[in-house]
N, C-alpha and C positions, 0 to 999 in steps of 0.2 A: 528470534523472529525470523524464521527461515521460510521462504516461499515454497509452495508445493510445486515442484518441477514436473511431476508426472500428472499433469492435469488430465481430467477425463474428457477431453474433447473428441476422442474416438468413441462416438456414442454407441457403437455396437459392442463395446466391452461387456464382459459378463457382469451382471448386476449382483452386488453383494448383499443387498437387502431384498426382502420379500416384497414384490410389487403386486398390486391388484391385477386381475385378469386383463388381457389385452383389450377386451371389449370395454372395460371400465376406463382404461387409459385414454381411449379416444373421446371421452366425454368432456373433460375440462381440467383446469388446473388444480382441482381438489385432490387429484391423485398425486400431484407434486407435494402438496401439503401433507398427505398421508405418508409419503416416503420420508419426508423430513421428520414428522412426528415419530415414526418408527425408529429413525436414527437417534433421535433425542432420547427415546426410552431405552434403546439398546445400550447406549453409552453412558446412561445415568447422568445426563446433563440436567442441571437444576433450572436454568433459565436460558431461553433461546429465542431468537427472532429469525424469521424468513420473510424477505420481501422480493417480489419479482416484478420486472417491468417488461413490457412488450411494445415495441415501436414507440418508445418514449411515453407510454402510459403505464401507470402503476396498477397492476392487476391483482396482486396478492400482497397482503400485509398481515402476517400472523405472528403473534407473540405467545410464548409458552411460559407462563408465570412472570411475564413482563410485558410492557407496552412496546409494540414494534416501532413506534415513533419516538421512543426514548433515546437520547444520545448515548453512545457507548465509546469507549476508548478504541480507536481504530488500530492501534499498534502499527505494524508495517504497512497497512493500507494507506497510512499517511504519506508514504514516499511518493505516491502518485501526485499528491497535492504539491509537494516540493518540485517534482519533475515538471508539472505544468507551469509553475512559477518561473522556473529556469527557461522553459520554452517561450514564455511571454517576453522575457528579457532578451532572448536571442532574436525573436521576431522584431523587437523594437530597436535592434542594432546596438544594444548596450553590452552584449556578450556574443560570442560565437561558440559553436560546439567544439571548436579547436582551441579556444582560449586556454592557456596553461594556468595551473595553480599559481605559478610565480607572479602572474599578472592579476588573476581574479582575487587572490587572497593577499595581495601586496600590502594593503594597509594593516591587516591583522598581523602579518609577519613582522612588519616594521615595529609594531607596538609590543608584540609578545615574544619576539625572537625567532630565529631560524629553526626549521624543523630538524629533528635529530637525523633524519635520512633525507639528504638533499634531492634524492630521486623523486620525491613526491612533488616537487616544484615543476617537474617535467610532465606530470599527469595533466591531461586535458579534461574539459568538462565531459566529453564523451567517456573517458576512462572512469570518471566519478559516477556518472549516470548509469553506466553499464557494469559497475562493480569490477572494474578491471584496472584499478589504480595501484595494485600491488599489495594492498592490505590482505592479511591472512588470519582467519580465526585461530589457527594453530599458534600464531605468533603472539596471541593475547590482545585481540581487538578491545580497546578500552571502553567501547560503547556497548558491551554485552557481557553477560555472565559474571564471573568472579571479579574481573577487572572493573566492571561497572559498579559492582558492589563496593569495591574499595573507594571509588569516587563518592558514592552515596554515603559511605561511612563518615566522610569528612566534609561533605557539602549538603546543607539542607535542601531537600528536594523542592521546596517551594521557592527557593532563590533562583533567579535567572542563571541557568547553568550552561548555556551554549558556549560562552567564552572559556570558563575554566575547563570544561570537558573537552573542547576543541584543542585547547593548549595541551592538555594531557595526551590527547590523541596524536598530536604532531610530535610528541616525544617518543612515539613508537617507531621502531625500525620496520621497514617494509619486508614482506616475505620474498618479494621478487620485484623486478623492474615494472613500472606501469605498462599496461598493454599486453602483458604476456599471457594472462589467463583470467578466467572468471572466478571470483571468490565472493560469495554474498556476505556482506558485512553491513553494519550500520554506519561505520566511520565515514564513508564517502558521502552519505546523505546528511550527516552532521556538517560536513564541510560545505555542502551545497546550500544549506540553510544560511551559513555565514556569508556565502557568496551572494545569495539573494539580498541580504541586508546591505552589503557593500555596493552592489551594482544598482540597487534601487534607491539607496539613501533612506530607507524606511525600516522599521522593525519587521522582522520576518513575518510574524503573525498578521500584522496590519496589512502588509503587502499582499499576502496570500488571500486574505479576506476581501480586500478592496479590488484586486485585479483579477482574481480567478473565481472566488466563491460567490460574491454578490452578483457579478454579471451572469452567473448561472441561476440566479434566483434563490440562492441559499443564504438564509439569514440565521444568526445565532450560533453558527459553528465557531468553535474556539479551541485553543490548546487546552488540554485537560488541566483543571485547577490544581491537581496534585502532581501528576506525572508529566504534564506538558513541558515544564521547564527543563526536565532531564531528558525526556525523549524527543522533544522539540521537533525538528524537521525530519527525523527518521521514524518517529512512532508516536508523536504526542497529540495528534488531533482527535477531537471528540465530536461526533455527529451521529445522526440517526441513519438507519438503513435506507429509508427513502431519500434522504439528502445525499447519501453516497452514490446511489444509482443515478441521481440527477447529475452529480459531479462527473461521473464517468462519461457523460455525453460531451465533456470538454474535448475528448479525443476523437470525436466524429469528424467526418469529412467536411461537414458544413458548420463546424464550430466557429462561433464569432469571437471566442476568446483566444484561441491559438491561430497563428498565421501560417503562411505557406511553408516556411522553413521548418517549423515544428511538425506540421502535418506530414511533410516528406520524411522527416527524421524517424517518426514512429512506425513507418512501414518499410524501413530499410535496415536490414540486419548487419550491414557492414560494420565491423569493429565492435559488435555488441553481442555476439553469439555466446550462449551459456555452455555450449559443449562443441566438440569437433563435429558432431552430427549435423550441426547447423539447422536444427528443427525449430528451436526457440531462441529468441533473443530478449534482452532486457533494455527497455528504453523509457525514459521519462517516468521512472518509478513503477513500472509494471512489466510483467511477462507478456510477450507477444508471439503469436504463431500466425504466420501468413497462410491463408487458404486460397482456393481458386476464386472465391468471391469477395475476399476482403481479409480482415484480421480478427482474431480472437484475443482478448485480454483477460488476464486473471492475476490474482495475488492472494496470499494468505497472510495473516498476522496473528501473533500471540504475545501475551505478556504474562509471565508467571514469576512472582517474586514473593518471598516470605522473609522479611527483613526486620530486625529489631536491634536498635542501637541507641545510645544516649542522644545522638544527633537526630535520628529519624526512627520513631517508635512505631511498631506494629504496622508496617507496610506490607499488606497482603493483597495480592492480585493473582487470579488464575482464570484467564478467559482467552477466547480466540475469535477471529473474524475471517471471513472469506468473501471474495467478490469476483464475479465473472461477467464479462461482456462479450456476447457472441455475434458473429457476423449475421446471424439469422434475425437480429433485432431484439433478441431476448437478453436480459441481464438479470442477475440475482445477487443478493447479499444475505449472508447469514452471520449471526453472532451467537456465541454459546459460552456458558459458564457452569462448571469448569470446562476447560479445554481437554478433550480426549487426546490420545496419542496421535502421532502424525499419520499413521495408517488409517485411522478413523476419518481424518479430514479428507484424505484421498478417496476413501469410500464414499463420503458425502458428495464430493465433486462428481464422481462417476454416476452416482445414483440420481442426483438432481438433474444433471444434464440429459440423462437417458429419459427420465420421466418428462422433462420439458419437451424433448423431441417428439414424444408420442402424443402430446396434446394436440387435438385438432379443433376444438371448440373453445374459443376464448370469450370471456364476458365483455360486453360493451360498456366498460366502466373505466374511469380514471380516478384512482384514489389519491393522486398527488395533492389535490387541493385540501384534502383532509389533514395533510401534514404541512400546510403552509407553503406548498410548491405549486406554481402555476404551470 
């Protein structure tokens, strides 16, 4: 579940899909739907959804062999929900972005033992949130790939897995000291889920639902009944595209869910940059690029697994998700099954953003109420 770092926010980039003539592009969002449908066909996607919002009104909701209002496994788009939960706890004074793991996870460590690498105790919440805690995929991140497969082989996926998987994660040696570099992993957001439970005194899912999602008018969102206990706070949420676009409004300047500390945090790249170029940083579970007029957010997610063992039989998944929130007031969400290669997802990002920028006539509609969102 790796985020697409080369987001197509440079809307003048060369278009990789055939677009309708420029005169048609100026007519309305149907051209965006045409671009998406062409991408679905080109990459042999069996099921897909595209939803688009403009100025907090849902203006496009299209499903291809599926209902655009149907919940889907968000995969790594779930990280933003965890990030928002951490933000609320910081705003409430129960945590700070500088709180070290030694404090934030103290009850867990007392119960389950010290980590194999004591340096992880020095990592702060910012290090965890920004994927700069010292974990390295090359070192065998226990929350992805073969290492996660080993965990699933001995732990039923329907059992609550945050505790055993986190204990396994903390037996991993770090690749480097916290704060040194950005390495995207799931491990840090698994740790953040446990920190939400400790700081709030509530189960992770209940806290997120009651403190972040319901105040945004989102009902019925939950951890996936099959994968949610394994992917939990780094990839386990299940909701519809319209619900996710409504959730992304939590990061707006006038958000009633997040307070001043969190709002300042998500527009400041200090200590959160994903590369030395300092163009993009990672904050509260999403990629951020600051522009002259505000900030653009985006993230991708994917979950591909083909697993069969006596403990867990016939576990097969292959799909992806992508979401973007632009400073222009436009936001969009796509899901697709099966997930094409990473190059195809970058192509989709560039194509949809360019098509959206060319639309000049938007319908005077709001489809949110059709999906239970006011």
